[in-house]
N, C-alpha and C positions, 0 to 999 in steps of 0.2 A: 613697763606697765605689766600688770598681772590681769589675766582674764578672771572674772569672777562670775559666777552664778549666772543665770540667765537662761531662759529657754523660750522656745517658741511655744506658745500656748495655743489655745483654740484659735484656729484660723477661721473666723466667721466668713471671711472671704480673703484668703491670703495667698499671695503669689509666693514665690521664693524658690530660688533654685540653689541647690546645694549639690556639690559633686564630690565623689570619692577622690578623684584626681581632677582638679579644675583644668579644663583644656586651655591651651594657649590659643586665644581666639583669633590671633593673626596667622596661625598656621592652617591654611586652607586645604592642605593635602594630608592632614593627620587622619588616622582612623576615626570613624564616627562623624566626620564632617562631610556634608553634601552641599555642593554649590549647584544652583539651578537658575534658569532664566526663561522668560517668556513675555507675555503681554499683560496689560492691565487686568484683563479678564482671567488670566491664568498664569501666575508667575512661575509655575512649576512644570511648564510644558517640556523643557529640555534640561538635561543634566550635564554639568561640566563647567569649568572655569572659563569665563570669557574675558579676554584682555580688555581693560577699560570699563568693565562692568563689575568685576570682582577684583579689587585692587588693594594691595597692602602698601601703606605709606610708611616710610621709615625716616624721612628727612623733613625737618621743619620748613614750613612755607606758609603761604596764605591763599585763601580761596579767591580767585579773581571775580567770581560772580557776586561776591559780597562786597565789592569795592576793596578787596584785600583786608577786610576787617576781621575775618574769621581765621585763626591759626589752624593749620592742618593737624597739629599734635596738641593735645591738652597738656597742662602742667603735670609733670611726673610720668609721662608716657613716652616711650621711644618708638612705638609702632601702633598704628590703627588700621582698621579696614575701611575702605571707601566702597560703598555698595551703591551701584548705579552711576550715572554720569549726566552731563548736560545735553545729551542728544534727545530729540523729541521723537514721538511715534508711539506713545502709549506703551512704552517698555516697562518691564518689571523684573526684579532680581531677588533671589533668596539665598540664604545660607542657613543650614540646619545643623546643629550640634547635638549628638546623642550623648547624654551624660547620666551619671548615677548620683542620686541625691545623698549627700554625706551628712551625718548628724553633726560633724564638727564644722562643716562649712556649708550651711544650708541657706545662705543669703547670697544672691547674685547681685552685684552692683554693676550697672551699665553706664558707661560714659558715652554720650552721643551728642552729635550736632547735626542739623539738617539744613538743606538748602532747597527751597521750593520756588519755582517761578509761579507767581500767584495769578491764576486765571480768573479769580472771583466766580468760579463755577459752583454748582451745588457741592456740599461737603462730601457726598458719597463718591464723587469722581475727582476730588482734589488730589494733587500729588501727596504722598504720605509715606511714613516710616512706621512699621508695625513690629512689635516684639510679642511673641506668643509662646506659652508653655503647653506642650501637648503630651498625651500619653503615647504609648507605643502604637496604638491604633490610629493615631492622628487626631484624636479628639481633645478639645480644650479641657484641661484638668479641672478647672472651676471657672466661675464667671469673672473672677478677678485676675486670672492668669494671662492678661494681655495688656499691652500699652500701645496706644494708637496716637500718632502725631500727624496733623495735617496743617495746611497753611491757613485754616479757618481762623478768623480774627477773634473767635471766642477763646482760643487757647493762648495763655499768657506767655511772656518771655520772648516773643519774636521781635526782631528788628527788620528794617526795610532798607533796600538799596535798589532804587528804580523799581522795576517790576518784580524784584526778587524779595521773598520773605525768608529770613533765615533765623534759626534758633542757635545761639552760641552754645558752647560746650556746657552740658547739663548732666546731672547725676540722677539716676533712677534705680531703685532697689526692688527686688522681688524676693518674696519669702516662700520657701517650699518645705518647711519643717513637717507638715502633715504628710509628706511623701518621702520621708527618709527611707533609704534602701531601695527605692523604686527607680526604674529606668524611665527617663523622660526625654523629650526633644525640645530643644530651645531653638526657636525659629525667628530669624531676622528677615524682613521683607521691605523693599522699597518699590514705589510705584511712580510712574509719570502720571500726568493728567489723563483721565479717561477719554478726553476728547482730542487727544493726539498733539495738541498745539503747545504744551508746556512740560517742562522737565522737573524731576525731583530726585534727589539722592541724599545719602546720609554717610556720616563718619561714625564709627563706634569701636569700642573695645570693652572688655568686661573682666571682672575678677570675682572670685568666690571668697567670702569672709565668714567668720564664725558668727553663729546666732546667739552668742553669749554677751552679757553685759561685761564691761571692762572697768576695773578700778584704776582710775588715774592717779589717785593720791590718798594716802591715809595719814591724817595729822591728829594725833590724840584720839578723840572720840568722833572726829569728822572724817567722812569718806566722800570722795568725788567719783560718781559712777557715770559711765558713758554708754549709751546704746549705739548700735550700728548707724553710720551716717547714711544720708541719701533719701530720707523719708520726708514727706511734707510737714508732718507734725508729730510731736511727742507729748504725752500726757502722763506725767509721773504721779504716783499715789500720794506724794507730799504736796501736790498742788502746783508744781513747777511745770513749765512748758518749754524749757530750754534744754539743750543737750550740750554738755553733761548737766547732772543735777547733784546737789549736795545733800547728804543724809547724816543724821546724828546716831551713833551706835548706842545701844543700851545693854544692860547686863544680861538680859534674857535673849538677846539676838534681835536683829533688825531685818524686817521684811521689806523688799524693794520690788515694786511692780511698775512697769512702763507700758502704756497702751500706745502702740505705734500705728499711725494711720497712713494708709496708702490713698484711699479716697474716703468719702463719707460712708461708704458701704463696705469697704475692704479694710480690715485692720487685724492685728494680732497683739498678744501680750508677751513681754519679756519679764521673767520673774526671777528673784534671787533672795537668798537669806544669808545674813552675815552673823556668825555666832562664834563663841570661843568656849573652851572647856567642855562641860557636860552637854552643852547645847549643840555641839558640832558632831556630825556623823564621822565614824572612824574608817568607813570603807564605802566604796561605790556600791549602790544598791538599785534594784529595779522592783517596783511595786505595781500590782494590778488591783484595782479597787472599783467599787460600784456605789453610786449614790442615786438619790431620787431627784427628779426635776424640782428646782427651787431650793435645794439644800446647798449650804456652803461646805467646804472641805478643810479640815484642820488636823491632818495626820501626816505621818511620814515626812516631816519637815516642810509640808506645804500649807499655805494659808490662803485658800481660794475663796472668793466671794460666791454668792448663790449662783448656781449654774442652771441655765435655761435651755442650752443648746443640746438637744437629744443626740445621742451617739457616743462613740468612743473617741477621746482626745488625748493627745500626747503632751505631757508636761515634763520639763527638766529644770532642775536647780543645780547650780554649781556652788559649792561652799568653800570658803576660805576663812581661816582663822585670822582676823585682823591683827592679833597679837603675835602671829607667826607668819609674816608676809612671805617668807621663803618656803613655807610649808606646801605640801602637795594639795592640788585642787581635788575635790571629791564631788563627783557627779551623781545626783539622785534622779532616777527616771520614774515617772508615774504614768501608767496607762489607766485613765479614769473613764468609766462608762456611766453616762447619765441616762436613767430610765424615765419613761413618760409617767407622769402622775396626774396632770390636769386634763380634764375632758370638758369642753365648753358646749353648752346647748342653749338655743335661743327659742323663746316661746312667747305666746300672747294670750291674755284673757281680758274679760270686761269687768268693770267695777261691780262689786257685789258678788262675784264668783270666787270660788275656791280653786286653788291650784294643787292638784294631787296627781301629778304625772312624774315619771322618772324618779320615784321615791321621795319626792318633796310633799310636804303637807303645809300649805300656806293658806290661812283662812282670810278671805275677803281683804286682800291687800288694797291700799289706796291707789288712786290713779298716778301714773308716772312710771319710772324705770326702777326695777328692783334687781339687786344682785344678791345671790345666796349660794352657799356651797353645801355639799353633802359628801361625806367620806364613806367609802365602802372598804371595810377591812378585809383584805384578801388573804392575809396570813403569809404573804410573800414579803419581799423586800420593800416594795412600794405599794402603799394603799392607794386606791383610785379615788380621786377627788372630782366630783361633778361640779362644774361652775355654771349656775343658771343665770341667764340674762332674760328677765321677764318684763314685758311691756304690759301695762294695765291701762285700759282705755275706758272713757265714759261711753254709755250707749249713744249711738248716732242720732243726732237731731237735725232735721232738715229746716233751714231758715225759710222765711216766707218769700224772699226775692233777692236778686242781685242788686247791689247799690251801684249807682253811676248814672251819668247823663244819657237819656235815650236819643237825644238829637245833638250831633257834634259837627265840627268842621274837619275836612281833610287836613292832614299834615300837622295837626295840633294834638298834643298829648291828652289822652283821656284815661281815667282810672276807674276800674270796676272792682268790687270787693264781695267776698263771701262773709257775711257777718258771723261773728262768734265761731270762727273756724279753728280756734285754738284746740289742741288735743287731737286733731285729725291726723292720721298717719300719712295719708296720701291725698293730695289735691291736684287736679289737672284741669287746665283750661283748654278749650278747643276753639280755634278762630278760623274763619274762612279765608280763602285766597284774597289778597288785597288788603288784609289787616295785618300790620306788622307789630310784633311784640317788642317792647323795650325791656321789660322784665316781668317776672312773676308767673310764668306759665305753670310752675309747680308750687305756687304759693297762694295765700289767701287773698292777695291784692294783685291785680293785673294792670300793667301800664301798657297802652297800645296807641297807635295812630292809624288812621284810615287813609287809603289811597283811592284814586279814581277807579281802580280796577275792582274794588270791593263791591259785593252785591248790595243792593239797597231795597229793604233794610238788610243789614248784616246781622247774622245770628251768632251771638257769643254764648258758649255753654261751659259749665263747670261741673265736674263730678268729683266725689270724694268718698273715702272709706276710712275706717279706723279699726277694722277687725271686729267691730260690734255693729256693723250695719253700713249702708251706703246709700247715696242718693245723688241727684243731679238737678240743675236749674238752667234756664236759658234767659236771655234778654235780647230783644230786637232793637237795633240801633240804626237810626236814619242819619246819614252823613251827607253834608253839602260840600261842594268843591271849594278849595282854597287855591290861590294862584301865587306862585313864587318864581321869580325870574332872577337868575344870577348871571351877570355879564362882566367879562373882562375886556377892556379896550385900551387903545393907546391914542394920545393926542399930542400934537406939537404945541409947545408953549406959545401964548399970544393968540390962541384961537378959541372960539366958542364951541360948545358941543351940543348937537341936536340929533341924537340917535336913541333908539330903544325906549322912546317915551320920556327921555330926560332932556331938559332944556337948561343948559348951564351957561353962565356968563363967561367972559373971557378968562382963561386960565393962564396966569402969569407965573405961578410958582411951580417948581419942578419937584416931582415925587410921585408917590402912590396915594391916591385919595379915594375914599369910599363915600358914595351917595346913595340914599335910600328914599324911594317913593312909596309911601304907605297909603293903602286904600282898603276898601271893604266891598264885598258883594252885597246883593240885596238880601241875602240870608244872613248877613253879618259876619261872613268868613273873610279871612285875610286875602288881599289882592296886592301883594308887595313886589317891588322890583329893587334889586341891589346892583349898583354899578361900581366896579373896582377899576379906576381910571389911572393909567400910568401916563404922566405928563412929562415929556422930555424936551430938551432944548432943540430948536431948529438947527440942523447941521449946516455948516458952511462948506462950500467946495471952492477951492482955489488952485491955481497952478503956481509952481515955484519957479517957473521960467516964463519969459515974455518973448514974443507976443503969445496971447492965448489962442489965436488962430494960427495953425501950423501948416506948413507946406508938406506935400507928400514926401515921405522918406525921413522927415525930421521927427524928433521926439521931445517929450517934456516929462516933468515929474508932477504927479497929481497928489494932493494932500487933503484928506477929509478932516475937518475940524469940528469939535463939539461932541458932547456925550451921545452915545448910541449912533454915531455916524459911521459910515463905511462906504466902500467903493465896490460896486458890482463889476466883476471881471468880464461880464458878457459871454460867459460860457467858454472862455479860453481853456479852462481846466475842467473837463467833464468829471462828474463824480466817479469815485472808484467803484462804489456799489450802488446800484439803483433798486428802487422798488420794482418787484417783478423778477429780479435775478434769482437764479436757482442755487440753493445751498446744497452741497453734496456731502456724502457720508465721510469724505476725507477732509471736511471743513473748508474746502475750496468753494469759490463762487464762480458760476458760469453764466454768461449773458444768454438770454433766450435765443438771440441770433446765432450763437455758437453751439446750440444744442441740436442733436446729441453730441456729447464730447466723449472721446475714446477713454474707456476705463473708468468713467464716472457713473455714480449712482445717485440719483436725486434723493434728498432727504426732506427738503422744505422749500418754501417760496418766501423771499424777503418782502416784508410789508412795512418796515420802518428802518431808517438809517440815521444814526446820530451825527453830530457835527464833525466827527473825525472821518466820516464817509467810509468807515471800515467795520463798524460794529452796529448791531441793531437787533431786530427780532425777525424770526421766520415762522410761518404757519405750517403745520403738518400737511402732508399730502392727502391724508384721509381723515375722516371724522369718526367719532364714536356715537352711535345712535342710541336714543332712548335710555339715557342714564339719569339717575336721581342725584341731585347734590347731596341728599341724605336720605337713606331708606331705613334709618333707625329712629324710633320714637322714644324719647322726645328728640327733636332737632337741637343741636348744640350751637350756642353762639360762641364766637371766638373773641374774647375781650381784646386781644392784641390788635384787632382790625378796626377798633373804634376810631382810630385816627383817619381812616379812609371814609368812614360814614358816621360822623359824630352823632351819638345817641340813636343811631340807626334810623335817622329821620329822612323820609323820602324827599323832603324839600331841601335837603342839604346837597347842593349841586357839586360840592367838592368830591363827593363819591364818584361822580361821572368822570373825574380827572385822575382816578386811581390808576396808576400805570405799573404797579409792582406786583404782578401776578405770581412771580416766583416766590417772593416773601410770603404772600398770602397762602400759597399752596404749602409752603414749608411749615407755616404756623398751623394750618388746618391739620396736616398729617401728624405733627408732633402732639397736638392736643388730643386727637382721636386715638393715637397709639397709647398715650398716657392714660386714657380712659379705659384701655383694655381691649380695643378693637384691633384685630390684626387679620383682616379678611384674606381669603385665598383666591377669591374670584375678583380680578382687578377691574372688571367692568361694572358689575352690579353692586360692588361693595360700598361701604359708608366711609367718607362721602365721595363726591365725584372726583376729588383730588386723587383718589386711588385709581381712577380710570385713566390717568395719564402716566406716561413712562417717566416718572420723576427721577428715578435713579440714573437715567441716561439723559437728563437735561430737559425733558419736556414737562411743562407745567400747565395749570389751568389759568388762562389769561384773566387779568383784571378787566373791569368793564371799560376803562379808558383804552386799553389795548384792543379790545373788540371793536370799539368805535373807530379807532384808527384803521383797523383791518377793513371795516365796512367802507371807509372812504375810498379804498383802492381796489375793491373786489373785482371790478371789470378788468383791471390790469392783472390781478392775481389769477383770475379765471383763465386768461390767455396762456399764462405760464403753466398753470396746472394741467391744461389740456395737453401741453407738450410732453409732460412727464407722466401722463395717465393718472393724475390726481383727481379728487372729487372737488367740484366747485364749492366755494363757501356761499352761504346765504341763498341756497337754491329754492325754487318753488316748483314742485312736481306738477307738470301740466295735466297729468292723467287723473290723479286723485286730489289735487289741490293742497298737498301737504306743504306747509310753510315752515321753513327751518327756523328754529330758535336755539340760541347757544348760551350755555351757562357761563357766568363769570365767577371768579373767586372772590369778588367783592360782596360782602354781606350787607343785608338790610335789616338784620335782627336775628334773634335766636332761631326763628323758623323760616326766614326769608333770605334770598340772595338775588342779586341783579342778573338780568339776562338781556340779550339784544335780539330783536325780531328780524325777520328776513327783510323788512322794509326800513331797517335802521333805527326804529324807535327803541327806547330803553325803558324798562320797568322792572318790577320785582315780582317774585313768585315763591310759593312755598317750596322748601328744599326737597320735599318728597315728590315734586312734579317731574314728569318725564320730559327731558329735553336732550339736545345734542351737545357734544363737547368737541371743540376744535383746539387741539393742543398747539402751544407755541413754545419757542425756545430762544435763548440768546445765542448770538453768534459773534 
């Protein structure tokens, strides 16, 4: 095969490692190779090769932790590095290779496989394998120069074997062509679980390959061109997405371009040109040129589309005469600088006004959005172009009133509107505590429902502006109570049911059945009860030996017959973990009777244990005082949480059974971060989810978890006193402060659930000051 043309073009975000002499990655004692080891928090604490943590494997075998499904050596390789092992203890290992980026071999291909014991912990403390490219100062060379693999289920390609998640041998490529001639550090790191109880390790090797396109075949006027392997996607300029791609040669020469994607934000272009005769350069050349932002480039054997990425970028084309396949390849190098041309400005005027700012002269433009440009001739290479984004608004007109019902029922949807609000740039509704918004806090139509905690009457107000004036209106709404009860219960078949106001005839069918009793208050509001009844067969109990009355010292076999039947052991096997047990920083559990325990430090108190009697939830020893769920206006609703509180309706009692505070907190943080908030103060920041130590496993509990905690707070208080923790749900006898705790369960864009010191549950605006009691899984 002949290498043909190709270069690494602008790296919008491109990795790539190229080396003058690509290292032998399995030689851990070579110059420029540093082995280190440490903990999850710092893998670089110690320097040196540790037997069993930095291992070179040269014989084929299989990994036992994967059920012997993962071969130790990938096809075509005779040696790999095993980094890490299956010991636990929050260990971490690193190997760093110092290399020089070569223009001939500027793509690093990494073959790797990982084995992680999956703890289902937060992603930030999962076992992981990380590859990073750093400059000599230890800084990441760009945002795309890293590759991170965890056991998180969101990453594809993993297989499972019991509690182990493993990724079979995979190929990953990194591009470094923008760093040709520079010294860089290639860093490989493996981590155990950050909570000490689970292991993680990786196998890897790597090689350096050319960043040029390769001609696989020339058949008449057809050529088959291959880009380097190992990238997720290829986008050729002839519309193909396969690798290789076929092109047709023409007499004037054929241009070939392939956009190679690493992620949706990281990509680069390989380019080439096939020509013969007069169209082929006769010698290798290097060119330096400059163009303006938005210009294409068609000189020096290059045919580039419009360039918008300001700065200097390196391009290379390798030429081969297809009529002379044994001829010498000729490399043309271009250093192309793109200068800034476009300058964007944003402004606003009212209908009937002229715009005569920044050199523009626009006479009384109509209402709407206007885009215009103005070129300033500088006499230099690039003239400056001002791009004007102009908003034109009607004069502000205040309507006579807000439309909507002034008398409503609690827990039923009500709609209020600002008539003729089109054309207003900003509309904002303000609602009091106890009124929950379903939608429209920043729109012309507001959908809300009222709770018993809302003032009566409740004052709703709306304000608006459009750059040509502003105004506000209010409406007083009287609300009457509605009553909604949701009950889950169980009944044995063949019995009547007379509980919670329901009177049901004998139930002979087995299954889950829903019954509704509808009524109304004297004000005409709902008074409804819903029963979800699980009907099961009566269990039968029999012995498999006779007689049923046994003498002392004799035994028998007991068998429980029927659906949902079972046998209580009478406490023969006490639970492994109990509510009130003490969770320690080393993940061990200590009984209160055994406290203090030598060498142990308390971290939390157990308040829930699952059916395995080994896992559950623990509450933190201390609480965070006076924190807002949100202190940024407007408050943000989190759409992903609708499953916990459908339509954010207070009468939806399913919200009270929300038990997934970890998922809630993760969603809240991801939405807030994507909105651009990254606060430095973890206590007062937006929202309260930032006030928990999420990276170390602590999260904001769901309302169902807080209700469970409340059920056992006398037991929890006894254990908290042993470890000098703060009691939950306290009431200060001196000044009467009654503790209230935020939940991560939402009740709308502006409201979230909380629990009071007396165990009652309600909602409150997210800007209210309350306490936070962190919880975590164990």
